[in-house]
C-alpha positions as CSV (number, residue, x, y, z in Angstrom):
1,M,0.0,0.0,0.0
2,Q,2.7,2.5,0.9
3,F,4.7,1.6,-2.1
4,R,1.8,2.3,-4.4
5,R,0.9,5.5,-2.6
6,L,4.5,6.9,-2.8
7,R,4.9,5.9,-6.4
8,A,1.6,7.6,-7.3
9,A,2.7,10.8,-5.5
10,L,6.1,11.1,-7.4
11,S,6.8,11.5,-11.0
12,P,8.5,8.7,-13.0
13,D,11.8,10.6,-12.6
14,H,11.8,9.4,-9.0
15,A,12.6,5.7,-8.7
16,V,10.7,3.9,-6.0
17,R,12.1,0.5,-5.3
18,T,11.5,-2.3,-2.9
19,S,14.0,-4.4,-1.0
20,L,13.8,-7.7,0.7
21,C,15.7,-6.6,3.7
22,L,17.5,-3.4,4.9
23,D,18.7,-5.0,8.2
24,A,16.6,-2.4,10.1
25,C,13.6,-4.5,11.1
26,T,13.1,-2.8,14.4
27,Q,12.5,0.5,12.6
28,A,10.0,-0.8,10.0
29,N,8.8,0.6,7.7
30,V,12.2,1.8,6.6
31,M,12.8,3.9,3.5
32,V,16.1,5.2,2.1
33,V,16.1,8.4,0.1
34,Q,19.0,8.8,-2.3
35,P,20.1,12.2,-3.3
36,A,19.8,13.4,-6.8
37,P,23.0,13.0,-8.8
38,A,24.0,16.7,-8.6
39,A,23.4,16.7,-4.8
40,R,25.4,13.5,-4.5
41,R,28.3,15.0,-6.3
42,A,28.1,18.0,-4.0
43,G,28.4,15.6,-1.0
44,A,24.8,14.7,-0.1
45,R,24.4,11.3,1.5
46,P,21.3,9.0,1.5
47,V,18.8,9.6,4.3
48,W,17.4,6.6,6.2
49,L,13.9,7.0,7.6
50,G,12.2,4.5,9.9
51,L,8.8,4.0,11.4
52,L,7.0,5.5,8.4
53,V,3.6,4.1,9.1
54,H,1.2,7.1,8.7
55,D,-0.1,8.6,5.4
56,E,0.9,12.1,6.6
57,M,4.5,11.0,6.8
58,L,4.4,9.6,3.2
59,D,2.9,12.9,2.0
60,D,5.7,14.8,3.7
61,L,8.2,12.4,2.2
62,A,6.9,12.8,-1.3
63,A,6.8,16.6,-0.9
64,W,10.4,16.6,0.3
65,V,11.6,14.4,-2.6
66,R,9.7,16.6,-5.1
67,A,11.4,19.7,-3.6
68,G,14.9,18.2,-4.1
69,G,15.4,15.8,-1.1
70,P,18.8,15.2,0.5
71,G,21.4,17.9,0.0
72,V,18.8,20.3,-1.5
73,E,16.1,20.7,1.0
74,P,16.2,20.2,4.8
75,L,14.2,17.3,6.2
76,P,10.7,18.4,7.2
77,G,10.0,18.5,11.0
78,L,7.9,15.3,11.2
79,L,10.4,13.3,9.0
80,S,13.4,14.5,11.0
81,L,11.9,12.6,14.0
82,S,12.0,9.5,11.9
83,E,15.6,9.6,10.7
84,V,17.5,6.5,11.7
85,P,21.2,5.6,11.3
86,P,22.0,3.4,8.3
87,A,21.9,-0.3,9.0
88,Q,25.3,-2.0,9.5
89,R,25.4,-5.4,7.7
90,G,26.9,-8.2,9.7
91,R,26.2,-7.0,13.2
C-alpha cells in the first residue's frame, strides 16, 4: 500500500524500489532516500527514515523528494523525527 501511494505521489523521474531486507527490522517501515546525482556530487548522502507508518508521513516524504530531497532541502520536521542511522550489515 505505501509503495503504491508513494509511487503515485512522485513523477516517474523518481525511482521507488522495494528491497527484501535493509537490516533495520526494528525500525520498519524503513525507506532510504537517495540524493539526486548533482546533490550526491556536492556531498549529499542517503537519508534513512524509519517507522514510516502514517499517510501524513508519506505525504511529507513525497513533498520533500519533489522539492529536491537530501542535499537540496532540509528534512521536514515530522520526518526529522524518523531519521535513523544506516543499518550496518553483519552485526
